[in-house]
C-alpha positions, 0 to 999 in steps of 0.5 A: 465471481462464478459464470452464472453471475457473470452471464446475469450481469452481462445480460443485464447490461445488454438489456440496459443498453436500450436502442443502441448496440449490445453492451461491449463485452456481453458476448465475450462474457457468455463465451467465457462462461461456456468455456468455464463451465466446460472446463469444470464439467458443468451441466450440459443443460447450462452450456446448451442454454448459454449457446442459446443466449449467444444466438439470441445476442447475435440476433439482437445485434443483427436486428439493431444493425438492420434497424428491425424494431420488431426483432429487437423487441422480440430478442430483448423479451427473450433475453429478459426472460432468460436472464432471471431464469438463468440466475434462479438455476445457478448453483449456490456455490 
């Protein structure tokens, strides 16, 4: 399974987690994808996007810990938009 699909599935699990904490392993999957793309000389745009996703996940986790419903909704909306865009930009191989 390639890095793009792994990140898509991790984001899908994170968004499905509802009001509780982000699904375990989500952030690790994003970090692993960054490492994989770096090792393969992947597109800089994809690595930059992954770093943005990582920050959004950290913000979501922080908002969940703090009980900030507004920030949770904001971050979930950002991640939902990124999730589908991410897979559309994935190479076919």
